[in-house]
N, C-alpha and C positions, 0 to 999 in steps of 0.2 A: 542584241544587239545592236549599234546605232546604227545601221544597213534596213531599211523597212522593207524595200522591194525585194524580190524576188530573186532575180535577174545579181544587183548587188551581192542581196550574202553572198548566191552559189561564187559569184568572182572573189568576194571575201576569204571564204573555208577553198579554194582553188590556190587565194593566192597565201594565206597560212601552209596548206601543206606542201608548195613550192617551196616554202622557205625553212620551213619545220621538216621535212623530211631529209634532206641533205643536208644541214649544219647540224639539229641533234639527233634525227631518228636512225639515221642511216652509219656514224660513229658507232653511236650505241649497240647495236645491231652486229657490225664486225666485230664488236672487241668478243659480246655473245657468245659467236661463230666463231672469234678464232677460237673460244676458252673448252670446244669440244672436241677440236681438232687436235690433227699430230702434224701436221704438215702442209701450209696452202704455196700451191706450185699454177694454179688455174687462176680461173675465174672467181669460182669458190674456193674454199675450205674441204682440206681429204681427210683420209682415217680416221674417224669419230672415236670417240674414247669421253670416259667419263673419267679418267686415271684423273686429270687434269686437280679436279676438282677433292680425289680422293687425298691429293698434297696438300689442298691448299684448304681445309680444314682441320690441321693435324702437324703438331712438331711446331717447328719456327712460324709459321703462317696462322694458327693456332694462337699462338704467343702472340704474334704479331697485333691478330686482331680483340685480342683481349684486352693487349697496350692501347687500342686504339682507342676503343671502347670505354674504361679508366679513363685515359688523359681526357677524353670530348665532356663527360661527363662530368668530371671534374674541373674542368678549366670552364661547362656551361654554365654550372651552377655559382661558380667564382665570380665570372663576368655579369651574371644577370643582377648577382647581390649587390655588386659595387656599380654597375650600371642602373637597377631603381637607385641606389641609394643617395645617386650624383643627379641622377634625373629627379628626383623628389625634392631635391638641396636646391639644382637648379632653377627648378618651379618657383621657388621664395626667393631668389636673389632680381635684382635689376636687368634691364635690359644687357646694361655691358657686362654684369658678372656670368651674367647665363652666357654672350661672346663668349669671353672667354673659356669657359669649361664648354661647348663644345666645337672650339680649336686644339683644347686640351688630348678631348678623349677622338675629335675625330683624324690627329698627328699620326696616330703608328700606323691606320687605313692609307693613311696618306701620299704616303712614303712606300717602296718594294720593303714587305712582310720580308728578304733578305736582310734588309736597314735593322728588323725587328731580332732578327737572330743574333746577327753580331752585338748591339747595343747590348744583349740582355746577356751574351758569353763575356764580352767586358766587364759589366756592371756586376757580375754575379761570380767569375774566378778568381776572385780572394775574399781575403775574409775581412769584415765580420762574418758576410751571410754568404759562405762557399757552397756553391747547389752545382757547380759544372759534377760534369760527371756521371751525372742524379738526374732519374726522371723526372724531381719537383722542377727542377730550370725548364723542360720540353712543356709541362704543366703550365709553367707560367707561362712560356712565349708564348703560348697558347689565346692564354687568357686576355693577354695584352694587344690579342690578336682580334679578340670576336667581343669584345666590349664595347666599343665604339659601336659595334650594332646594338645590342644592349640598350645603351645607352641612348641612341637616338629612337628606336622603338618605341620604347619607353617615354620618356621624350613627347612627341609624339601624340600618346596617348596619353599624357596626363594635359599636353592642349584643349585634349578634343574632352573633359570628362564637365559634365556640367555640376559648377561647388554648391546648389541649389541642398545637394545630399549632406556634403560636408557640414556646409552651414544650419540645416534642419536638426545634424546628430550632435553638433554644439551648440546650440539655444539649448538644446532638452539637457544638457550638463553633460555630454562625451567629453571626456580628455583629449587636450591631441594625440597620442597616444592609442586612445580606444577608437578613436574616429579613424586616424590612418590604420591600426589594424582590420577595424571592422568594417568602413566603407569607404576606404578607397582603396587597397590596395583587391580588394574582391572585385570590385567595378577593373580594375586592371587584368585583370588576370588574363582572360583572351590576348593583348598582350606580350605580356608577361610569358606564357604558353610558346605563343609566337617567337618572341625575341629566344628563348630556348632551344625550338627549333630551328632557329636561324646558325645562331651560336655552334652549339651542336653538328649539325649539318657541315659547316664551313672546317670548325678544327678537324669531323672528319678527313677533311680534305686535304690541309694544309699539308704541302711538303719545304716550300724551300727556307723557313726557315729551322724546321724543324731539322732538314739534310745535316745543319751548321752545331747542332743542339745533343741528338741522343745519343747515348752511350749504348754500346752492343749489349746492355740487358736492358732496353729499355725501348725492342724500333716498331712503332707505328705501322701497322700494314701500307700505308701511302709509300713508305720508305725501303719499304720491303718486293713491294710492285716493281717502284725503279730500279733497284738493285737486280731486278729476276731477267726485267725488258734486256736492262745495261748490259748484263752478261750473255744476250741473244735468246733469253727461255720467255719468249713470246706468248706461245701456247698457255705453259704453266703460271706465266703475270698477267695474264688474261684472266685466269680461271679466280684468281686472287682479287683480281679490280673486282670482277661480277659479285664475285663473293661482300668487296667491301663496300658495293653498292646496295645490295640486297641488306645489310647492315644495317647503314645508314636509311635505306627505305622502309625499311619495318618501323625505325624507332619513330623516324618522322610521322608517321603514320598514328602512330599512340601516341604522339603529341599532339596530331590534328583530332581525336578525339576527346582527349583531355581537355584542347582548345573548344569544342562543338559545344561539349556540358558546358563548359565556366560559358560561354558565349548565351545560351539558352538560360542558366541562372539569373 
């Protein structure tokens, strides 16, 4: 830690606990507690049950979880591909070109996500590219929203790369494609996995643009949580929210292990 004396460290931990518990931990604990209850009339929930989870892992909720996972994985892979390609291209441009590309990729996150949803809806509701009413339009909107984070993460990593590795490979006769595939991308692998995890987590929790676009047969889990709580089913909605958090956390832990191995390599 930056604080070296014992009193200062205790004060820093106390301040962290004071800010973390009420702002982050307590709301999550409330959701978890509500997911095991049937009603909440006092300070604590009552009527303990696991029935909320039984409903949260079958039927429409299970289909919504599958839809969220497919959407998030597809959007993350597309965003990582486009963002990495753009970051590599930007590194070869001049200062003005990089600024222009940065602005283009940051634009979708500089405006409310509902605006992005509306833009995608208007752009792809008529031929020749008609996606309205399909799950593809939801995947496309998520890709647009998370690509900026992949682009920024990879761009920051490219700046920190030591050019000596690429120069050595090129001096030994390596073609540009070989240097990119065998030298540059492996060096970027920790940043690529981190960007993939960030894109996945953001896509799993996206709601505003999704509400404008999703068809009845492609309902992601955040929409399921919203509709359940909007109908007053707070306890079943809490169970679905916990399932959403758990699924996201499991994937992020798996990505973290891949990132650790890539960093060690």
